[in-house]
C-alpha positions as CSV (number, residue, x, y, z in Angstrom):
1,M,0.0,0.0,0.0
2,E,1.3,3.4,-1.0
3,Q,2.2,5.7,1.9
4,L,0.9,9.1,1.0
5,N,1.9,11.0,4.1
6,T,5.1,11.1,6.2
7,M,6.3,13.8,8.6
8,N,8.6,15.2,6.0
9,S,6.0,15.2,3.2
10,F,3.4,16.7,5.5
11,E,5.6,19.6,6.4
12,S,6.8,20.3,2.9
13,E,3.9,19.3,0.7
14,G,0.8,19.2,2.9
15,F,-1.6,16.4,3.6
16,K,-2.7,14.1,0.8
17,I,-5.7,11.8,0.5
18,K,-6.5,9.3,-2.2
19,R,-10.1,9.4,-3.5
20,D,-11.5,7.7,-6.6
21,G,-8.0,6.9,-7.7
22,K,-6.8,10.5,-7.5
23,V,-4.4,11.9,-5.0
24,I,-5.7,15.2,-3.6
25,T,-3.4,17.5,-1.5
26,L,-5.2,19.6,1.0
27,T,-4.4,23.3,0.8
28,S,-3.0,25.3,3.7
29,E,-6.4,26.8,4.2
30,E,-8.1,23.4,4.3
31,M,-5.6,22.1,6.8
32,D,-6.0,25.2,9.0
33,R,-9.8,24.7,9.0
34,F,-9.3,21.0,9.8
35,R,-7.0,21.8,12.7
36,Y,-9.4,24.5,13.9
37,L,-12.4,22.2,13.9
38,D,-10.4,19.4,15.5
39,T,-9.4,21.7,18.3
40,A,-13.0,22.9,18.6
41,I,-14.3,19.4,18.9
42,N,-11.8,18.7,21.6
43,G,-13.1,21.8,23.4
44,K,-16.6,20.5,23.0
45,N,-15.5,17.2,24.5
46,S,-14.0,19.1,27.5
47,I,-17.4,20.8,28.1
48,E,-19.1,17.5,28.0
49,C,-16.7,16.1,30.5
50,A,-17.3,19.0,32.8
51,E,-21.0,19.5,32.4
52,D,-21.9,17.3,35.3
53,Y,-20.2,19.8,37.6
54,F,-22.6,22.6,36.7
55,D,-26.0,23.2,38.2
56,N,-28.0,21.5,35.5
57,D,-28.3,24.6,33.4
58,D,-28.5,22.6,30.1
59,A,-29.4,25.7,28.1
60,I,-26.1,27.4,28.9
61,I,-24.1,24.2,28.4
62,Q,-25.9,23.5,25.1
63,E,-25.2,27.1,23.9
64,M,-21.5,26.6,24.8
65,K,-21.2,23.3,23.0
66,S,-22.8,24.7,19.9
67,N,-20.5,27.7,19.8
68,E,-17.6,26.6,17.6
69,K,-15.3,29.6,18.5
70,M,-16.0,29.1,22.2
71,C,-15.2,25.4,22.0
72,Y,-12.0,26.3,20.2
73,D,-11.1,29.0,22.7
74,I,-11.8,26.6,25.6
75,E,-9.5,24.0,24.2
76,K,-6.7,26.5,23.5
77,S,-7.0,27.9,27.0
78,T,-6.9,24.4,28.5
79,L,-3.9,23.5,26.5
80,E,-2.1,26.7,27.4
81,D,-2.8,26.0,31.1
82,L,-1.6,22.4,30.9
83,F,1.5,23.2,28.9
84,S,2.5,26.4,30.6
85,D,5.4,24.7,32.4
86,C,5.9,21.6,30.4
87,G,9.7,21.6,29.8
88,D,10.5,19.2,32.6
89,T,7.8,16.8,31.7
90,E,8.8,16.8,28.0
91,Y,12.4,16.3,29.0
92,E,11.6,13.3,31.2
93,S,9.5,11.7,28.4
94,I,12.1,12.3,25.7
95,K,14.9,11.1,28.0
96,K,13.3,7.7,28.3
97,Y,13.5,7.2,24.5
98,Y,16.9,8.8,24.3
99,D,18.3,6.5,26.9
100,E,16.7,3.5,25.1
101,I,18.4,4.4,21.8
102,A,21.7,5.1,23.6
103,K,21.5,1.7,25.3
104,Q,20.8,-0.1,22.0
105,N,23.8,1.7,20.4
106,L,26.1,0.6,23.2
107,Q,25.0,-3.0,22.7
108,R,26.0,-3.0,19.0
């Protein structure tokens, strides 16, 4: 099976899909819209996870979940809070993989 997308091709050429035998490359605008909607859906999911904590005001929750920009903004805000001090966590995660490769190289 032909691999249409790699990290390198994604960065340099964009995302490709194959439909009806044709390869279609999404434009930057299409990818931006995809990412925006993906982020907004994650924000909507966050609202759904938290809605039980509110005083059963379903009208407000429903309004929030139907507001694409609000869902996007909620997810971005959540991610900013979560990743505001992520350097140490990233280092520890990356170090595990670095150490694994270093150990493999020593065994060769």
